[in-house]
PDB file of N, H, CA, C and O in Angstrom:
ATOM      1  N   MET A   1     229.839  10.583  88.717  1.00  0.00           N
ATOM      2  CA  MET A   1     229.921   9.721  89.874  1.00  0.00           C
ATOM      3  C   MET A   1     229.360   8.354  89.490  1.00  0.00           C
ATOM      4  O   MET A   1     228.228   8.252  89.016  1.00  0.00           O
ATOM      5  N   SER A   2     230.145   7.321  89.694  1.00  0.00           N
ATOM      6  H   SER A   2     231.064   7.404  90.079  1.00  0.00           H
ATOM      7  CA  SER A   2     229.623   5.982  89.450  1.00  0.00           C
ATOM      8  C   SER A   2     228.829   5.526  90.666  1.00  0.00           C
ATOM      9  O   SER A   2     229.074   5.981  91.783  1.00  0.00           O
ATOM     10  N   THR A   3     227.896   4.646  90.449  1.00  0.00           N
ATOM     11  H   THR A   3     227.696   4.276  89.541  1.00  0.00           H
ATOM     12  CA  THR A   3     227.070   4.165  91.538  1.00  0.00           C
ATOM     13  C   THR A   3     227.155   2.647  91.627  1.00  0.00           C
ATOM     14  O   THR A   3     227.538   1.973  90.671  1.00  0.00           O
ATOM     15  N   ALA A   4     226.794   2.130  92.783  1.00  0.00           N
ATOM     16  H   ALA A   4     226.483   2.678  93.560  1.00  0.00           H
ATOM     17  CA  ALA A   4     226.745   0.698  93.013  1.00  0.00           C
ATOM     18  C   ALA A   4     225.458   0.373  93.750  1.00  0.00           C
ATOM     19  O   ALA A   4     224.860   1.239  94.388  1.00  0.00           O
ATOM     20  N   VAL A   5     225.048  -0.848  93.659  1.00  0.00           N
ATOM     21  H   VAL A   5     225.533  -1.552  93.140  1.00  0.00           H
ATOM     22  CA  VAL A   5     223.816  -1.292  94.306  1.00  0.00           C
ATOM     23  C   VAL A   5     224.156  -1.943  95.635  1.00  0.00           C
ATOM     24  O   VAL A   5     225.082  -2.748  95.731  1.00  0.00           O
ATOM     25  N   VAL A   6     223.386  -1.579  96.666  1.00  0.00           N
ATOM     26  H   VAL A   6     222.633  -0.925  96.588  1.00  0.00           H
ATOM     27  CA  VAL A   6     223.491  -2.186  97.992  1.00  0.00           C
ATOM     28  C   VAL A   6     222.112  -2.710  98.348  1.00  0.00           C
ATOM     29  O   VAL A   6     221.116  -2.001  98.203  1.00  0.00           O
ATOM     30  N   SER A   7     222.054  -3.928  98.804  1.00  0.00           N
ATOM     31  H   SER A   7     222.864  -4.503  98.921  1.00  0.00           H
ATOM     32  CA  SER A   7     220.780  -4.526  99.191  1.00  0.00           C
ATOM     33  C   SER A   7     220.734  -4.634 100.710  1.00  0.00           C
ATOM     34  O   SER A   7     221.689  -5.101 101.329  1.00  0.00           O
ATOM     35  N   ILE A   8     219.628  -4.204 101.314  1.00  0.00           N
ATOM     36  H   ILE A   8     218.852  -3.824 100.811  1.00  0.00           H
ATOM     37  CA  ILE A   8     219.480  -4.290 102.768  1.00  0.00           C
ATOM     38  C   ILE A   8     218.140  -4.921 103.114  1.00  0.00           C
ATOM     39  O   ILE A   8     217.200  -4.903 102.320  1.00  0.00           O
ATOM     40  N   ARG A   9     218.074  -5.472 104.306  1.00  0.00           N
ATOM     41  H   ARG A   9     218.838  -5.487 104.952  1.00  0.00           H
ATOM     42  CA  ARG A   9     216.817  -5.991 104.824  1.00  0.00           C
ATOM     43  C   ARG A   9     216.399  -5.119 106.002  1.00  0.00           C
ATOM     44  O   ARG A   9     217.209  -4.793 106.869  1.00  0.00           O
ATOM     45  N   VAL A  10     215.135  -4.752 106.019  1.00  0.00           N
ATOM     46  H   VAL A  10     214.476  -5.017 105.314  1.00  0.00           H
ATOM     47  CA  VAL A  10     214.567  -3.982 107.127  1.00  0.00           C
ATOM     48  C   VAL A  10     213.282  -4.665 107.561  1.00  0.00           C
ATOM     49  O   VAL A  10     212.688  -5.431 106.802  1.00  0.00           O
ATOM     50  N   ASP A  11     212.857  -4.385 108.785  1.00  0.00           N
ATOM     51  H   ASP A  11     213.340  -3.763 109.401  1.00  0.00           H
ATOM     52  CA  ASP A  11     211.613  -5.004 109.226  1.00  0.00           C
ATOM     53  C   ASP A  11     210.425  -4.341 108.516  1.00  0.00           C
ATOM     54  O   ASP A  11     210.556  -3.268 107.927  1.00  0.00           O
ATOM     55  N   ALA A  12     209.288  -4.993 108.586  1.00  0.00           N
ATOM     56  H   ALA A  12     209.182  -5.864 109.064  1.00  0.00           H
ATOM     57  CA  ALA A  12     208.104  -4.553 107.847  1.00  0.00           C
ATOM     58  C   ALA A  12     207.678  -3.134 108.211  1.00  0.00           C
ATOM     59  O   ALA A  12     207.249  -2.373 107.344  1.00  0.00           O
ATOM     60  N   GLU A  13     207.795  -2.776 109.490  1.00  0.00           N
ATOM     61  H   GLU A  13     208.144  -3.394 110.194  1.00  0.00           H
ATOM     62  CA  GLU A  13     207.382  -1.432 109.913  1.00  0.00           C
ATOM     63  C   GLU A  13     208.258  -0.359 109.261  1.00  0.00           C
ATOM     64  O   GLU A  13     207.747   0.663 108.803  1.00  0.00           O
ATOM     65  N   VAL A  14     209.548  -0.582 109.218  1.00  0.00           N
ATOM     66  H   VAL A  14     209.963  -1.413 109.589  1.00  0.00           H
ATOM     67  CA  VAL A  14     210.455   0.390 108.584  1.00  0.00           C
ATOM     68  C   VAL A  14     210.129   0.498 107.100  1.00  0.00           C
ATOM     69  O   VAL A  14     210.096   1.600 106.553  1.00  0.00           O
ATOM     70  N   LYS A  15     209.891  -0.623 106.447  1.00  0.00           N
ATOM     71  H   LYS A  15     209.917  -1.519 106.891  1.00  0.00           H
ATOM     72  CA  LYS A  15     209.554  -0.617 105.020  1.00  0.00           C
ATOM     73  C   LYS A  15     208.256   0.146 104.777  1.00  0.00           C
ATOM     74  O   LYS A  15     208.163   0.915 103.821  1.00  0.00           O
ATOM     75  N   GLU A  16     207.261  -0.054 105.623  1.00  0.00           N
ATOM     76  H   GLU A  16     207.337  -0.679 106.400  1.00  0.00           H
ATOM     77  CA  GLU A  16     205.992   0.659 105.478  1.00  0.00           C
ATOM     78  C   GLU A  16     206.189   2.159 105.639  1.00  0.00           C
ATOM     79  O   GLU A  16     205.626   2.952 104.884  1.00  0.00           O
ATOM     80  N   ARG A  17     206.986   2.540 106.620  1.00  0.00           N
ATOM     81  H   ARG A  17     207.444   1.896 107.233  1.00  0.00           H
ATOM     82  CA  ARG A  17     207.253   3.973 106.833  1.00  0.00           C
ATOM     83  C   ARG A  17     207.985   4.572 105.645  1.00  0.00           C
ATOM     84  O   ARG A  17     207.662   5.672 105.196  1.00  0.00           O
ATOM     85  N   LEU A  18     208.968   3.850 105.141  1.00  0.00           N
ATOM     86  H   LEU A  18     209.231   2.957 105.506  1.00  0.00           H
ATOM     87  CA  LEU A  18     209.730   4.318 103.982  1.00  0.00           C
ATOM     88  C   LEU A  18     208.832   4.439 102.758  1.00  0.00           C
ATOM     89  O   LEU A  18     208.908   5.422 102.021  1.00  0.00           O
ATOM     90  N   ASP A  19     207.988   3.444 102.545  1.00  0.00           N
ATOM     91  H   ASP A  19     207.927   2.646 103.144  1.00  0.00           H
ATOM     92  CA  ASP A  19     207.056   3.499 101.414  1.00  0.00           C
ATOM     93  C   ASP A  19     206.081   4.658 101.546  1.00  0.00           C
ATOM     94  O   ASP A  19     205.772   5.322 100.557  1.00  0.00           O
ATOM     95  N   ALA A  20     205.588   4.912 102.767  1.00  0.00           N
ATOM     96  H   ALA A  20     205.839   4.373 103.571  1.00  0.00           H
ATOM     97  CA  ALA A  20     204.655   6.024 102.985  1.00  0.00           C
ATOM     98  C   ALA A  20     205.341   7.363 102.712  1.00  0.00           C
ATOM     99  O   ALA A  20     204.759   8.247 102.083  1.00  0.00           O
ATOM    100  N   LEU A  21     206.567   7.507 103.182  1.00  0.00           N
ATOM    101  H   LEU A  21     207.040   6.789 103.693  1.00  0.00           H
ATOM    102  CA  LEU A  21     207.317   8.742 102.919  1.00  0.00           C
ATOM    103  C   LEU A  21     207.538   8.921 101.425  1.00  0.00           C
ATOM    104  O   LEU A  21     207.364  10.015 100.889  1.00  0.00           O
ATOM    105  N   SER A  22     207.912   7.868 100.774  1.00  0.00           N
ATOM    106  H   SER A  22     208.054   6.979 101.209  1.00  0.00           H
ATOM    107  CA  SER A  22     208.140   7.906  99.336  1.00  0.00           C
ATOM    108  C   SER A  22     206.870   8.296  98.589  1.00  0.00           C
ATOM    109  O   SER A  22     206.903   9.137  97.690  1.00  0.00           O
ATOM    110  N   ALA A  23     205.764   7.687  98.963  1.00  0.00           N
ATOM    111  H   ALA A  23     205.737   7.004  99.693  1.00  0.00           H
ATOM    112  CA  ALA A  23     204.491   7.986  98.297  1.00  0.00           C
ATOM    113  C   ALA A  23     204.047   9.427  98.535  1.00  0.00           C
ATOM    114  O   ALA A  23     203.510  10.072  97.635  1.00  0.00           O
ATOM    115  N   SER A  24     204.270   9.929  99.746  1.00  0.00           N
ATOM    116  H   SER A  24     204.706   9.405 100.477  1.00  0.00           H
ATOM    117  CA  SER A  24     203.798  11.279 100.063  1.00  0.00           C
ATOM    118  C   SER A  24     204.661  12.368  99.453  1.00  0.00           C
ATOM    119  O   SER A  24     204.205  13.502  99.303  1.00  0.00           O
ATOM    120  N   THR A  25     205.889  12.048  99.101  1.00  0.00           N
ATOM    121  H   THR A  25     206.259  11.127  99.223  1.00  0.00           H
ATOM    122  CA  THR A  25     206.789  13.065  98.549  1.00  0.00           C
ATOM    123  C   THR A  25     207.065  12.894  97.064  1.00  0.00           C
ATOM    124  O   THR A  25     207.552  13.814  96.407  1.00  0.00           O
ATOM    125  N   GLY A  26     206.755  11.714  96.535  1.00  0.00           N
ATOM    126  H   GLY A  26     206.360  10.966  97.069  1.00  0.00           H
ATOM    127  CA  GLY A  26     207.034  11.463  95.127  1.00  0.00           C
ATOM    128  C   GLY A  26     208.488  11.117  94.846  1.00  0.00           C
ATOM    129  O   GLY A  26     208.884  10.993  93.687  1.00  0.00           O
ATOM    130  N   ARG A  27     209.274  10.963  95.879  1.00  0.00           N
ATOM    131  H   ARG A  27     208.953  11.064  96.821  1.00  0.00           H
ATOM    132  CA  ARG A  27     210.680  10.569  95.698  1.00  0.00           C
ATOM    133  C   ARG A  27     210.797   9.063  95.914  1.00  0.00           C
ATOM    134  O   ARG A  27     210.033   8.485  96.686  1.00  0.00           O
ATOM    135  N   PRO A  28     211.746   8.431  95.236  1.00  0.00           N
ATOM    136  CA  PRO A  28     211.914   6.991  95.449  1.00  0.00           C
ATOM    137  C   PRO A  28     212.446   6.685  96.852  1.00  0.00           C
ATOM    138  O   PRO A  28     213.146   7.496  97.457  1.00  0.00           O
ATOM    139  N   ALA A  29     212.102   5.510  97.348  1.00  0.00           N
ATOM    140  H   ALA A  29     211.532   4.851  96.857  1.00  0.00           H
ATOM    141  CA  ALA A  29     212.579   5.084  98.665  1.00  0.00           C
ATOM    142  C   ALA A  29     214.103   5.087  98.713  1.00  0.00           C
ATOM    143  O   ALA A  29     214.694   5.414  99.742  1.00  0.00           O
ATOM    144  N   ALA A  30     214.735   4.726  97.608  1.00  0.00           N
ATOM    145  H   ALA A  30     214.255   4.461  96.772  1.00  0.00           H
ATOM    146  CA  ALA A  30     216.203   4.694  97.560  1.00  0.00           C
ATOM    147  C   ALA A  30     216.806   6.066  97.880  1.00  0.00           C
ATOM    148  O   ALA A  30     217.889   6.148  98.459  1.00  0.00           O
ATOM    149  N   TYR A  31     216.114   7.130  97.507  1.00  0.00           N
ATOM    150  H   TYR A  31     215.234   7.064  97.036  1.00  0.00           H
ATOM    151  CA  TYR A  31     216.592   8.481  97.807  1.00  0.00           C
ATOM    152  C   TYR A  31     216.730   8.662  99.317  1.00  0.00           C
ATOM    153  O   TYR A  31     217.743   9.177  99.790  1.00  0.00           O
ATOM    154  N   TYR A  32     215.719   8.241 100.072  1.00  0.00           N
ATOM    155  H   TYR A  32     214.896   7.823  99.687  1.00  0.00           H
ATOM    156  CA  TYR A  32     215.741   8.428 101.521  1.00  0.00           C
ATOM    157  C   TYR A  32     216.733   7.496 102.210  1.00  0.00           C
ATOM    158  O   TYR A  32     217.347   7.870 103.209  1.00  0.00           O
ATOM    159  N   VAL A  33     216.888   6.304 101.687  1.00  0.00           N
ATOM    160  H   VAL A  33     216.390   6.000 100.875  1.00  0.00           H
ATOM    161  CA  VAL A  33     217.896   5.389 102.238  1.00  0.00           C
ATOM    162  C   VAL A  33     219.288   5.979 102.027  1.00  0.00           C
ATOM    163  O   VAL A  33     220.123   5.960 102.931  1.00  0.00           O
ATOM    164  N   ARG A  34     219.527   6.499 100.839  1.00  0.00           N
ATOM    165  H   ARG A  34     218.848   6.515 100.104  1.00  0.00           H
ATOM    166  CA  ARG A  34     220.813   7.119 100.517  1.00  0.00           C
ATOM    167  C   ARG A  34     221.065   8.348 101.399  1.00  0.00           C
ATOM    168  O   ARG A  34     222.165   8.527 101.920  1.00  0.00           O
ATOM    169  N   GLU A  35     220.045   9.185 101.561  1.00  0.00           N
ATOM    170  H   GLU A  35     219.151   9.039 101.138  1.00  0.00           H
ATOM    171  CA  GLU A  35     220.186  10.379 102.402  1.00  0.00           C
ATOM    172  C   GLU A  35     220.500  10.004 103.854  1.00  0.00           C
ATOM    173  O   GLU A  35     221.363  10.618 104.480  1.00  0.00           O
ATOM    174  N   ALA A  36     219.803   9.004 104.384  1.00  0.00           N
ATOM    175  H   ALA A  36     219.101   8.506 103.875  1.00  0.00           H
ATOM    176  CA  ALA A  36     220.044   8.572 105.765  1.00  0.00           C
ATOM    177  C   ALA A  36     221.457   8.035 105.920  1.00  0.00           C
ATOM    178  O   ALA A  36     222.133   8.326 106.907  1.00  0.00           O
ATOM    179  N   LEU A  37     221.901   7.258 104.952  1.00  0.00           N
ATOM    180  H   LEU A  37     221.352   7.022 104.150  1.00  0.00           H
ATOM    181  CA  LEU A  37     223.254   6.708 104.996  1.00  0.00           C
ATOM    182  C   LEU A  37     224.297   7.820 104.957  1.00  0.00           C
ATOM    183  O   LEU A  37     225.229   7.827 105.761  1.00  0.00           O
ATOM    184  N   LEU A  38     224.145   8.742 104.041  1.00  0.00           N
ATOM    185  H   LEU A  38     223.388   8.737 103.388  1.00  0.00           H
ATOM    186  CA  LEU A  38     225.102   9.847 103.941  1.00  0.00           C
ATOM    187  C   LEU A  38     225.101  10.715 105.198  1.00  0.00           C
ATOM    188  O   LEU A  38     226.150  11.202 105.619  1.00  0.00           O
ATOM    189  N   GLU A  39     223.938  10.905 105.789  1.00  0.00           N
ATOM    190  H   GLU A  39     223.085  10.509 105.447  1.00  0.00           H
ATOM    191  CA  GLU A  39     223.814  11.732 106.996  1.00  0.00           C
ATOM    192  C   GLU A  39     224.548  11.115 108.179  1.00  0.00           C
ATOM    193  O   GLU A  39     225.096  11.837 109.012  1.00  0.00           O
ATOM    194  N   HIS A  40     224.563   9.786 108.260  1.00  0.00           N
ATOM    195  H   HIS A  40     224.117   9.200 107.584  1.00  0.00           H
ATOM    196  CA  HIS A  40     225.075   9.133 109.461  1.00  0.00           C
ATOM    197  C   HIS A  40     226.379   8.358 109.271  1.00  0.00           C
ATOM    198  O   HIS A  40     226.954   7.885 110.252  1.00  0.00           O
ATOM    199  N   LEU A  41     226.854   8.221 108.049  1.00  0.00           N
ATOM    200  H   LEU A  41     226.387   8.606 107.253  1.00  0.00           H
ATOM    201  CA  LEU A  41     228.047   7.416 107.810  1.00  0.00           C
ATOM    202  C   LEU A  41     229.283   7.971 108.516  1.00  0.00           C
ATOM    203  O   LEU A  41     230.060   7.204 109.083  1.00  0.00           O
ATOM    204  N   ASP A  42     229.475   9.290 108.492  1.00  0.00           N
ATOM    205  H   ASP A  42     228.843   9.913 108.031  1.00  0.00           H
ATOM    206  CA  ASP A  42     230.623   9.888 109.195  1.00  0.00           C
ATOM    207  C   ASP A  42     230.587   9.553 110.686  1.00  0.00           C
ATOM    208  O   ASP A  42     231.609   9.200 111.275  1.00  0.00           O
ATOM    209  N   GLU A  43     229.420   9.665 111.281  1.00  0.00           N
ATOM    210  H   GLU A  43     228.590   9.951 110.802  1.00  0.00           H
ATOM    211  CA  GLU A  43     229.264   9.370 112.702  1.00  0.00           C
ATOM    212  C   GLU A  43     229.555   7.894 112.996  1.00  0.00           C
ATOM    213  O   GLU A  43     230.230   7.572 113.974  1.00  0.00           O
ATOM    214  N   LEU A  44     229.052   7.016 112.159  1.00  0.00           N
ATOM    215  H   LEU A  44     228.503   7.277 111.364  1.00  0.00           H
ATOM    216  CA  LEU A  44     229.292   5.587 112.355  1.00  0.00           C
ATOM    217  C   LEU A  44     230.773   5.247 112.230  1.00  0.00           C
ATOM    218  O   LEU A  44     231.305   4.452 113.005  1.00  0.00           O
ATOM    219  N   GLU A  45     231.433   5.858 111.248  1.00  0.00           N
ATOM    220  H   GLU A  45     231.002   6.504 110.619  1.00  0.00           H
ATOM    221  CA  GLU A  45     232.876   5.632 111.086  1.00  0.00           C
ATOM    222  C   GLU A  45     233.639   6.135 112.308  1.00  0.00           C
ATOM    223  O   GLU A  45     234.565   5.474 112.778  1.00  0.00           O
ATOM    224  N   TYR A  46     233.255   7.299 112.823  1.00  0.00           N
ATOM    225  H   TYR A  46     232.502   7.836 112.441  1.00  0.00           H
ATOM    226  CA  TYR A  46     233.919   7.883 113.989  1.00  0.00           C
ATOM    227  C   TYR A  46     233.738   7.002 115.221  1.00  0.00           C
ATOM    228  O   TYR A  46     234.694   6.767 115.959  1.00  0.00           O
ATOM    229  N   VAL A  47     232.529   6.517 115.446  1.00  0.00           N
ATOM    230  H   VAL A  47     231.753   6.708 114.846  1.00  0.00           H
ATOM    231  CA  VAL A  47     232.258   5.645 116.587  1.00  0.00           C
ATOM    232  C   VAL A  47     233.079   4.362 116.471  1.00  0.00           C
ATOM    233  O   VAL A  47     233.641   3.894 117.461  1.00  0.00           O
ATOM    234  N   HIS A  48     233.149   3.799 115.281  1.00  0.00           N
ATOM    235  H   HIS A  48     232.693   4.180 114.477  1.00  0.00           H
ATOM    236  CA  HIS A  48     233.935   2.585 115.073  1.00  0.00           C
ATOM    237  C   HIS A  48     235.414   2.841 115.366  1.00  0.00           C
ATOM    238  O   HIS A  48     236.082   2.012 115.984  1.00  0.00           O
ATOM    239  N   GLN A  49     235.920   3.988 114.921  1.00  0.00           N
ATOM    240  H   GLN A  49     235.377   4.662 114.419  1.00  0.00           H
ATOM    241  CA  GLN A  49     237.315   4.353 115.181  1.00  0.00           C
ATOM    242  C   GLN A  49     237.561   4.493 116.682  1.00  0.00           C
ATOM    243  O   GLN A  49     238.557   3.984 117.195  1.00  0.00           O
ATOM    244  N   LEU A  50     236.660   5.180 117.393  1.00  0.00           N
ATOM    245  H   LEU A  50     235.850   5.594 116.977  1.00  0.00           H
ATOM    246  CA  LEU A  50     236.814   5.353 118.840  1.00  0.00           C
ATOM    247  C   LEU A  50     236.799   4.020 119.573  1.00  0.00           C
ATOM    248  O   LEU A  50     237.583   3.806 120.497  1.00  0.00           O
ATOM    249  N   ARG A  51     235.914   3.131 119.162  1.00  0.00           N
ATOM    250  H   ARG A  51     235.277   3.305 118.410  1.00  0.00           H
ATOM    251  CA  ARG A  51     235.864   1.809 119.800  1.00  0.00           C
ATOM    252  C   ARG A  51     237.168   1.057 119.576  1.00  0.00           C
ATOM    253  O   ARG A  51     237.684   0.412 120.489  1.00  0.00           O
ATOM    254  N   GLY A  52     237.696   1.138 118.373  1.00  0.00           N
ATOM    255  H   GLY A  52     237.278   1.662 117.631  1.00  0.00           H
ATOM    256  CA  GLY A  52     238.970   0.485 118.072  1.00  0.00           C
ATOM    257  C   GLY A  52     240.105   1.049 118.911  1.00  0.00           C
ATOM    258  O   GLY A  52     240.945   0.304 119.415  1.00  0.00           O
ATOM    259  N   GLU A  53     240.126   2.373 119.059  1.00  0.00           N
ATOM    260  H   GLU A  53     239.444   2.979 118.649  1.00  0.00           H
ATOM    261  CA  GLU A  53     241.164   3.005 119.880  1.00  0.00           C
ATOM    262  C   GLU A  53     241.006   2.625 121.346  1.00  0.00           C
ATOM    263  O   GLU A  53     242.004   2.394 122.030  1.00  0.00           O
ATOM    264  N   ALA A  54     239.784   2.555 121.839  1.00  0.00           N
ATOM    265  H   ALA A  54     238.974   2.742 121.283  1.00  0.00           H
ATOM    266  CA  ALA A  54     239.551   2.164 123.235  1.00  0.00           C
ATOM    267  C   ALA A  54     240.022   0.730 123.469  1.00  0.00           C
ATOM    268  O   ALA A  54     240.625   0.432 124.500  1.00  0.00           O
ATOM    269  N   GLU A  55     239.752  -0.144 122.527  1.00  0.00           N
ATOM    270  H   GLU A  55     239.262   0.097 121.689  1.00  0.00           H
ATOM    271  CA  GLU A  55     240.210  -1.533 122.655  1.00  0.00           C
ATOM    272  C   GLU A  55     241.726  -1.600 122.641  1.00  0.00           C
ATOM    273  O   GLU A  55     242.319  -2.366 123.401  1.00  0.00           O
ATOM    274  N   ALA A  56     242.363  -0.808 121.785  1.00  0.00           N
ATOM    275  H   ALA A  56     241.882  -0.186 121.168  1.00  0.00           H
ATOM    276  CA  ALA A  56     243.827  -0.781 121.719  1.00  0.00           C
ATOM    277  C   ALA A  56     244.413  -0.252 123.023  1.00  0.00           C
ATOM    278  O   ALA A  56     245.452  -0.737 123.470  1.00  0.00           O
ATOM    279  N   ILE A  57     243.772   0.725 123.634  1.00  0.00           N
ATOM    280  H   ILE A  57     242.928   1.119 123.271  1.00  0.00           H
ATOM    281  CA  ILE A  57     244.229   1.256 124.927  1.00  0.00           C
ATOM    282  C   ILE A  57     244.126   0.171 125.988  1.00  0.00           C
ATOM    283  O   ILE A  57     245.055  -0.026 126.771  1.00  0.00           O
ATOM    284  N   ARG A  58     242.998  -0.533 126.014  1.00  0.00           N
ATOM    285  H   ARG A  58     242.244  -0.372 125.378  1.00  0.00           H
ATOM    286  CA  ARG A  58     242.829  -1.611 127.004  1.00  0.00           C
ATOM    287  C   ARG A  58     243.882  -2.706 126.838  1.00  0.00           C
ATOM    288  O   ARG A  58     244.312  -3.312 127.819  1.00  0.00           O
ATOM    289  N   ARG A  59     244.294  -2.955 125.601  1.00  0.00           N
ATOM    290  H   ARG A  59     243.946  -2.462 124.804  1.00  0.00           H
ATOM    291  CA  ARG A  59     245.317  -3.967 125.351  1.00  0.00           C
ATOM    292  C   ARG A  59     246.727  -3.433 125.593  1.00  0.00           C
ATOM    293  O   ARG A  59     247.700  -4.181 125.499  1.00  0.00           O
ATOM    294  N   GLY A  60     246.840  -2.137 125.903  1.00  0.00           N
ATOM    295  H   GLY A  60     246.050  -1.529 125.979  1.00  0.00           H
ATOM    296  CA  GLY A  60     248.139  -1.528 126.147  1.00  0.00           C
ATOM    297  C   GLY A  60     248.909  -1.196 124.886  1.00  0.00           C
ATOM    298  O   GLY A  60     250.127  -1.025 124.936  1.00  0.00           O
ATOM    299  N   GLU A  61     248.232  -1.103 123.769  1.00  0.00           N
ATOM    300  H   GLU A  61     247.243  -1.242 123.729  1.00  0.00           H
ATOM    301  CA  GLU A  61     248.885  -0.833 122.490  1.00  0.00           C
ATOM    302  C   GLU A  61     249.018   0.656 122.188  1.00  0.00           C
ATOM    303  O   GLU A  61     249.779   1.036 121.298  1.00  0.00           O
ATOM    304  N   LEU A  62     248.291   1.503 122.911  1.00  0.00           N
ATOM    305  H   LEU A  62     247.672   1.195 123.634  1.00  0.00           H
ATOM    306  CA  LEU A  62     248.390   2.949 122.726  1.00  0.00           C
ATOM    307  C   LEU A  62     248.802   3.591 124.034  1.00  0.00           C
ATOM    308  O   LEU A  62     248.323   3.222 125.107  1.00  0.00           O
ATOM    309  N   GLN A  63     249.693   4.552 123.927  1.00  0.00           N
ATOM    310  H   GLN A  63     250.082   4.852 123.056  1.00  0.00           H
ATOM    311  CA  GLN A  63     250.166   5.256 125.117  1.00  0.00           C
ATOM    312  C   GLN A  63     249.133   6.298 125.538  1.00  0.00           C
ATOM    313  O   GLN A  63     248.559   6.986 124.693  1.00  0.00           O
ATOM    314  N   THR A  64     248.899   6.414 126.836  1.00  0.00           N
ATOM    315  H   THR A  64     249.365   5.855 127.523  1.00  0.00           H
ATOM    316  CA  THR A  64     247.976   7.404 127.373  1.00  0.00           C
ATOM    317  C   THR A  64     248.668   8.184 128.474  1.00  0.00           C
ATOM    318  O   THR A  64     249.757   7.820 128.918  1.00  0.00           O
ATOM    319  N   ILE A  65     248.023   9.268 128.913  1.00  0.00           N
ATOM    320  H   ILE A  65     247.139   9.564 128.552  1.00  0.00           H
ATOM    321  CA  ILE A  65     248.524  10.012 130.063  1.00  0.00           C
ATOM    322  C   ILE A  65     247.390  10.150 131.065  1.00  0.00           C
ATOM    323  O   ILE A  65     246.217  10.072 130.699  1.00  0.00           O
ATOM    324  N   SER A  66     247.736  10.354 132.312  1.00  0.00           N
ATOM    325  H   SER A  66     248.689  10.418 132.609  1.00  0.00           H
ATOM    326  CA  SER A  66     246.710  10.479 133.345  1.00  0.00           C
ATOM    327  C   SER A  66     245.999  11.823 133.224  1.00  0.00           C
ATOM    328  O   SER A  66     246.515  12.756 132.609  1.00  0.00           O
ATOM    329  N   SER A  67     244.813  11.911 133.816  1.00  0.00           N
ATOM    330  H   SER A  67     244.394  11.153 134.315  1.00  0.00           H
ATOM    331  CA  SER A  67     244.075  13.175 133.777  1.00  0.00           C
ATOM    332  C   SER A  67     244.816  14.259 134.555  1.00  0.00           C
ATOM    333  O   SER A  67     244.736  15.434 134.198  1.00  0.00           O
ATOM    334  N   ASP A  68     245.536  13.880 135.613  1.00  0.00           N
ATOM    335  H   ASP A  68     245.600  12.925 135.902  1.00  0.00           H
ATOM    336  CA  ASP A  68     246.333  14.862 136.364  1.00  0.00           C
ATOM    337  C   ASP A  68     247.440  15.432 135.480  1.00  0.00           C
ATOM    338  O   ASP A  68     247.666  16.642 135.470  1.00  0.00           O
ATOM    339  N   ASP A  69     248.125  14.567 134.742  1.00  0.00           N
ATOM    340  H   ASP A  69     247.941  13.584 134.751  1.00  0.00           H
ATOM    341  CA  ASP A  69     249.177  15.037 133.839  1.00  0.00           C
ATOM    342  C   ASP A  69     248.599  15.909 132.730  1.00  0.00           C
ATOM    343  O   ASP A  69     249.214  16.899 132.336  1.00  0.00           O
ATOM    344  N   LEU A  70     247.427  15.549 132.228  1.00  0.00           N
ATOM    345  H   LEU A  70     246.927  14.744 132.548  1.00  0.00           H
ATOM    346  CA  LEU A  70     246.779  16.348 131.198  1.00  0.00           C
ATOM    347  C   LEU A  70     246.416  17.724 131.747  1.00  0.00           C
ATOM    348  O   LEU A  70     246.643  18.737 131.085  1.00  0.00           O
ATOM    349  N   SER A  71     245.853  17.766 132.951  1.00  0.00           N
ATOM    350  H   SER A  71     245.668  16.943 133.489  1.00  0.00           H
ATOM    351  CA  SER A  71     245.498  19.052 133.563  1.00  0.00           C
ATOM    352  C   SER A  71     246.741  19.913 133.780  1.00  0.00           C
ATOM    353  O   SER A  71     246.725  21.114 133.512  1.00  0.00           O
ATOM    354  N   ALA A  72     247.789  19.307 134.254  1.00  0.00           N
ATOM    355  H   ALA A  72     247.801  18.331 134.472  1.00  0.00           H
ATOM    356  CA  ALA A  72     249.026  20.040 134.476  1.00  0.00           C
ATOM    357  C   ALA A  72     249.558  20.604 133.161  1.00  0.00           C
ATOM    358  O   ALA A  72     250.041  21.735 133.111  1.00  0.00           O
ATOM    359  N   GLU A  73     249.466  19.812 132.108  1.00  0.00           N
ATOM    360  H   GLU A  73     249.074  18.893 132.149  1.00  0.00           H
ATOM    361  CA  GLU A  73     249.939  20.256 130.797  1.00  0.00           C
ATOM    362  C   GLU A  73     249.082  21.379 130.250  1.00  0.00           C
ATOM    363  O   GLU A  73     249.607  22.316 129.650  1.00  0.00           O
ATOM    364  N   LEU A  74     247.780  21.305 130.443  1.00  0.00           N
ATOM    365  H   LEU A  74     247.353  20.543 130.931  1.00  0.00           H
ATOM    366  CA  LEU A  74     246.871  22.315 129.896  1.00  0.00           C
ATOM    367  C   LEU A  74     246.902  23.622 130.669  1.00  0.00           C
ATOM    368  O   LEU A  74     246.784  24.696 130.080  1.00  0.00           O
ATOM    369  N   PHE A  75     247.061  23.541 131.989  1.00  0.00           N
ATOM    370  H   PHE A  75     247.157  22.668 132.469  1.00  0.00           H
ATOM    371  CA  PHE A  75     246.917  24.720 132.808  1.00  0.00           C
ATOM    372  C   PHE A  75     248.224  25.244 133.396  1.00  0.00           C
ATOM    373  O   PHE A  75     248.207  26.042 134.334  1.00  0.00           O
ATOM    374  N   SER A  76     249.339  24.807 132.857  1.00  0.00           N
ATOM    375  H   SER A  76     249.352  24.159 132.095  1.00  0.00           H
ATOM    376  CA  SER A  76     250.614  25.332 133.373  1.00  0.00           C
ATOM    377  C   SER A  76     251.181  26.387 132.472  1.00  0.00           C
ATOM    378  O   SER A  76     252.247  26.933 132.757  1.00  0.00           O
TER     379      SER A  76
END
């Protein structure tokens, strides 16, 4: 697996917490940043996709059906 470097800025409190966790576990801070990113990236991508779809619906670019039609389709 090839790797790349990503630089981020965090406030001092987050940095202190990350440093304390790193010191108490002996793992580098980058390990925890990577773990947090991997844990939440799928969720962030999904939320971004949903927001995009909602905006497209508001603009009339995606076809929708009413909740009554959906209920009729599901329960008939």
